[in-house]
C-alpha positions in Angstrom: 10.9 -8.2 18.7 13.5 -9.1 21.3 16.7 -11.0 20.5 15.3 -14.1 22.1 12.1 -13.9 20.0 14.0 -13.3 16.8 16.2 -16.3 17.5 13.2 -18.5 18.1 11.5 -17.3 14.9 14.7 -18.0 12.9 15.1 -21.4 14.6 11.6 -22.4 13.6 12.2 -21.3 10.0 15.7 -22.3 9.3 16.6 -25.1 11.6 20.3 -25.8 12.0 21.4 -22.4 10.5 19.4 -20.5 13.2 22.2 -19.6 15.5 24.2 -18.0 12.8 21.2 -15.9 11.6 20.2 -15.0 15.2 23.7 -13.6 15.8 23.5 -11.7 12.5 20.2 -10.2 13.6 21.6 -9.3 17.0 24.5 -7.5 15.2 22.0 -5.7 13.0 20.1 -4.6 16.2 23.2 -3.3 17.8 24.3 -1.4 14.7 20.8 0.0 14.2 20.8 1.4 17.7 24.2 3.0 17.1 22.8 4.7 13.9 20.0 6.0 16.1 17.6 6.9 13.3 15.3 5.4 10.7 13.8 7.7 7.9 10.5 6.5 6.4 8.5 8.1 3.6 4.9 8.0 2.5 3.5 6.3 5.6 0.3 8.0 6.7 -0.8 6.8 10.1 -4.3 5.9 8.8 -2.9 3.8 6.0 -2.9 0.0 6.7 -2.6 0.6 10.5 0.8 2.3 10.1 0.3 4.6 13.1 0.2 1.5 15.4 2.9 -0.2 13.5 5.3 2.7 13.8 4.4 3.1 17.5 5.2 -0.6 18.0 8.6 -0.2 16.5 9.4 2.9 18.6 8.3 1.0 21.7 10.5 -1.9 20.9 13.5 0.2 19.9 13.3 3.5 21.8 17.0 4.2 21.0 16.0 4.7 17.3 14.3 7.9 16.3 11.7 7.4 13.5 11.9 10.4 11.1 8.8 10.4 9.0 9.0 12.2 5.6 6.0 13.4 3.5 3.3 11.0 4.7 1.0 11.8 1.7 3.6 11.0 -1.0 2.9 8.6 -3.9 5.1 5.8 -5.1 6.7 7.9 -7.8 7.5 10.6 -5.2 9.3 8.0 -3.1 11.6 6.9 -5.9 12.3 10.6 -6.8 13.3 11.2 -3.1 15.8 8.4 -3.4 17.2 9.8 -6.7 17.4 13.3 -5.3 19.2 12.2 -2.2 21.8 9.8 -3.5 24.7 11.7 -1.9 22.7 13.0 1.1 23.2 11.4 4.5 20.9 13.9 6.2 17.2 13.6 7.3 15.8 14.1 3.8 17.1 10.8 2.5 14.7 7.9 3.0 16.0 4.6 4.3 13.0 2.5 3.4 10.2 2.5 0.8 6.6 1.2 0.7 5.7 1.3 -3.0 3.2 -0.2 -5.5 4.1 -3.5 -7.0 4.9 -2.1 -10.5 7.3 0.4 -8.9 9.5 -2.4 -7.4 11.1 -3.7 -10.6 11.4 -0.1 -11.9 13.4 0.9 -8.8 15.5 -2.2 -9.0 16.3 -1.6 -12.7 17.5 1.9 -11.8 19.8 0.5 -9.0 17.8 2.3 -6.3 17.3 -0.7 -4.0 19.5 -2.7 -1.6 18.7 -6.4 -1.3 17.9 -7.8 2.1 16.3 -11.1 3.0 14.2 -11.0 6.2 14.1 -14.0 8.5 10.5 -14.9 7.5 11.4 -14.8 3.8 10.1 -18.3 3.0 6.6 -17.3 4.1 6.3 -14.5 1.5 4.7 -15.9 -1.6 7.2 -16.4 -4.4 5.2 -14.6 -7.1 5.2 -11.3 -5.2 8.9 -11.0 -4.4 12.1 -10.4 -6.2 14.1 -13.7 -5.8 17.2 -11.6 -5.1 15.3 -9.7 -2.3 15.4 -6.2 -3.7 11.7 -5.9 -3.0 8.9 -8.1 -1.6 5.2 -7.9 -0.9 4.1 -6.5 2.4 0.3 -6.4 2.2 -2.7 -6.2 -0.2 -6.2 -4.9 -0.3 -9.0 -4.6 -2.9 -10.3 -1.4 -4.6 -13.5 -0.1 -3.2 -15.7 3.0 -3.1 -16.1 5.1 0.1 -19.3 7.1 0.2 -20.5 10.0 2.5 -24.1 8.9 3.3 -25.1 12.3 4.5 -24.7 13.6 0.9 -25.2 10.5 -1.3 -28.5 8.9 -1.0 -27.9 5.9 -3.3 -24.5 4.2 -2.9 -22.9 3.5 -6.3 -22.2 -0.2 -6.7 -20.3 -0.2 -10.0 -18.0 2.0 -12.0 -20.8 2.5 -14.6 -23.0 4.1 -11.8 -20.5 6.9 -11.5 -21.6 8.5 -14.8 -25.2 9.0 -13.5 -26.4 12.6 -13.0 -27.1 12.1 -9.3 -23.3 11.9 -8.7 -22.5 15.4 -10.2 -19.3 16.8 -8.7 -18.9 13.9 -6.4 -16.2 11.4 -7.4 -12.5 11.6 -6.8 -9.3 9.5 -7.0 -6.8 9.5 -4.2 -4.1 11.4 -6.1 -2.6 12.3 -9.4 -2.9 9.3 -11.7 0.3 10.2 -13.3 2.2 9.5 -10.0 0.0 7.9 -7.4 0.0 4.1 -7.4 -3.4 3.9 -5.7 -5.0 6.2 -8.3 -3.3 4.3 -11.2 -4.7 1.1 -10.0 -8.2 2.6 -9.4 -8.2 3.1 -13.2 -7.2 -0.6 -13.6 -10.2 -1.5 -11.6 -12.3 0.7 -13.9 -10.8 -0.9 -16.9 -11.5 -4.4 -15.7 -15.2 -3.4 -15.1 -15.4 -3.0 -18.9 -14.1 -6.5 -19.4 -10.5 -5.5 -20.2 -7.6 -7.7 -19.2 -5.1 -6.2 -16.8 -2.3 -4.5 -18.7 -2.3 -2.0 -21.7 -6.0 -2.9 -22.4 -7.1 -2.0 -18.8 -5.2 1.2 -19.1 -7.1 2.2 -22.3 -10.4 1.0 -21.0 -10.0 2.6 -17.6 -9.0 5.9 -19.0 -12.2 5.8 -21.2 -14.3 5.2 -18.0 -12.7 8.2 -16.3 -13.2 10.3 -19.3 -16.9 9.4 -19.3 -17.1 10.3 -15.6 -15.3 13.6 -16.2 -17.5 14.4 -19.3 -20.6 13.8 -17.2 -19.4 16.5 -14.7 -18.9 14.0 -11.9 -15.1 13.9 -11.6 -13.6 16.2 -9.0 -9.9 16.9 -9.7 -8.9 16.9 -6.1 -6.9 14.3 -4.1 -9.5 12.5 -2.1 -8.9 12.0 1.6 -11.0 11.3 4.7 -11.3 15.0 5.2 -12.5 15.9 1.7 -15.0 13.0 1.9 -16.3 14.2 5.3 -16.5 17.8 4.3 -18.4 17.0 1.1 -15.8 18.2 -1.4 -15.4 14.6 -2.7 -18.3 12.5 -1.2 -17.3 9.4 -3.3 -13.7 8.2 -3.4 -12.1 5.1 -5.0 -9.5 3.8 -2.7 -8.1 0.6 -1.1 -10.6 -1.0 1.2 -8.3 -0.8 4.2 -7.9 2.9 3.8 -11.7 3.5 3.5 -12.4 1.2 6.5 -9.8 3.1 8.6 -11.5 6.4 7.6 -14.9 5.0 8.5 -13.5 4.1 12.0 -12.0 7.6 12.4 -15.2 9.4 11.3 -17.2 7.3 13.8 -20.5 8.1 12.0 -19.9 11.8 11.5 -20.7 11.5 8.6 -22.0 7.9 8.2 -20.0 6.1 5.5 -20.5 3.2 3.2 -17.6 1.1 2.0 -18.5 -1.1 -1.0 -16.4 -3.3 -3.3 -17.7 -2.6 -6.9 -19.4 -5.3 -8.9 -17.4 -7.4 -11.3 -13.8 -8.5 -10.8 -12.2 -7.2 -7.5 -8.8 -5.6 -8.1 -6.3 -6.7 -5.5 -3.4 -4.3 -5.1 -0.1 -5.5 -3.7 2.4 -3.1 -2.2 6.0 -4.0 -1.6 8.8 -3.0 0.8 12.3 -2.1 -0.1 15.5 -0.6 1.3 17.1 2.3 -0.5 20.5 1.6 -2.0 21.6 4.9 -0.5 20.1 4.5 2.9 21.9 6.6 5.5 20.8 4.1 8.2 21.0 0.7 6.5 21.0 -1.3 9.7 18.0 0.5 11.1 16.3 -0.2 7.7 17.0 -3.9 8.1 15.7 -3.9 11.6 12.6 -2.2 10.4 12.1 -4.9 7.8 12.5 -7.6 10.4 9.9 -5.9 12.6 7.4 -5.5 9.7 7.7 -9.2 8.7 7.6 -10.5 12.3 4.3 -11.8 13.7 3.8 -8.5 15.5 4.3 -6.4 12.5 2.1 -8.5 10.3 -0.7 -8.4 12.8 -0.3 -4.7 13.0 -1.1 -4.4 9.3 -4.0 -6.8 9.7 -5.5 -4.6 12.5 -5.4 -1.8 9.8 -7.6 -4.0 7.6 -4.7 -5.1 5.3 -4.0 -8.7 4.3 -0.3 -9.0 5.2 2.1 -11.0 3.0 2.4 -13.8 5.6 -1.4 -14.0 6.1 -1.9 -17.6 4.7 1.2 -19.0 6.5 0.1 -17.4 9.8 -3.5 -18.5 9.4 -2.4 -22.1 8.7 -0.8 -22.4 12.1 -3.4 -20.4 14.1 -1.4 -17.2 14.6 -4.3 -14.8 13.6 -6.7 -14.0 16.4 -10.4 -14.6 15.5 -11.4 -11.1 16.5 -9.2 -9.7 13.7 -10.7 -12.0 11.1 -14.2 -11.1 12.2 -13.5 -7.4 11.6 -12.6 -7.9 7.9 -15.1 -7.2 5.2 -17.2 -10.1 3.8 -15.1 -12.7 2.2 -17.2 -12.5 -1.0 -15.4 -9.4 -2.2 -12.0 -11.1 -1.8 -13.3 -14.3 -3.5 -13.6 -12.2 -6.7 -10.0 -10.8 -6.3 -7.8 -10.6 -9.4 -4.0 -10.2 -8.8 -2.4 -8.5 -11.8 1.2 -9.5 -12.4 4.2 -7.1 -12.2 4.3 -7.0 -16.0 0.6 -6.3 -16.4 0.7 -3.5 -13.8 3.7 -2.0 -15.5 2.0 -2.1 -18.9 -1.2 -0.5 -17.4 0.8 2.1 -15.6 2.7 3.1 -18.8 -0.6 3.7 -20.6 -2.2 5.7 -17.8 0.7 7.9 -17.0 1.4 8.7 -20.7 -2.2 9.1 -21.9 -4.1 10.6 -18.9 -3.7 14.2 -20.1 -4.8 13.4 -23.7 -7.8 11.1 -22.8 -9.1 12.6 -19.5 -7.4 16.0 -19.3 -8.1 16.7 -15.6 -5.2 18.1 -13.5 -5.6 16.5 -10.1 -4.4 18.7 -7.3 
């Protein structure tokens, strides 16, 4: 986003205070260019369109090198990277975080986050942001199953299906459920399929579902990815719909792949952005946030099949191209979406991370 575009956006949002904010943003841009680097973490290019988003930021700000750490890290790994690098101003210290909703308040409570309000703050829904701007929603998707159709004749349509003998040695999560937000929330989806409310109840019920799948010999304790699905090591994976749809595009029919939102309540998972309180490049971090929450950044996520935080506000004024809307999955799956609160996700996470070993006992690698 150029200075003129930023100024126009702020003017539209904030009226008479626009000039002050525009100048502030111009100062941030100059300081970020002087810093010359932005360090991200846990941003795989096939997640939510991040490859194109990062490329867009680089093209707009070629003076800033984007240093990408550990693309496959989970939310817990991101927080640990901040803790471990509090006094480190080198390339191993992350500037910005993209973490699961339940991890935002945890990081804030530990003093790991620096508050910053982006220009488009008012268009981010109030119930998915810290009012003091330590963390705020970036996008959401719904939990789904990705299925290798070369190896799985009958696509499972429910969590209960995954205990059937025909799915022996077939099903995987996307990471260690003691650390990966995506895996933790897959278990929340499983718990809701048993009628459990989000929270501690979904943690207990979800672990029981995974224990049943494991006991049936159907759970594969491997981190599921596009490659493991394509190669047949994990032909069925529970993951966010946007990840699975991106994998389907990448595989381009080799093998053919189904993406299905399981029956019952659809679990909607919100991720949040934050700036490290120990960011070596704080101005680059702020500029990155401004880019992500600009129209360009939000549409970049939507191209990756994610619903960005400003989706409703942008749709209301016709800022979303119809061709992007047409590429999204059927609206029916989203109509069933349930959005657990921060507190519910935190209670669920506590049960899963503390009881996974005792209830399921599989060590995901």
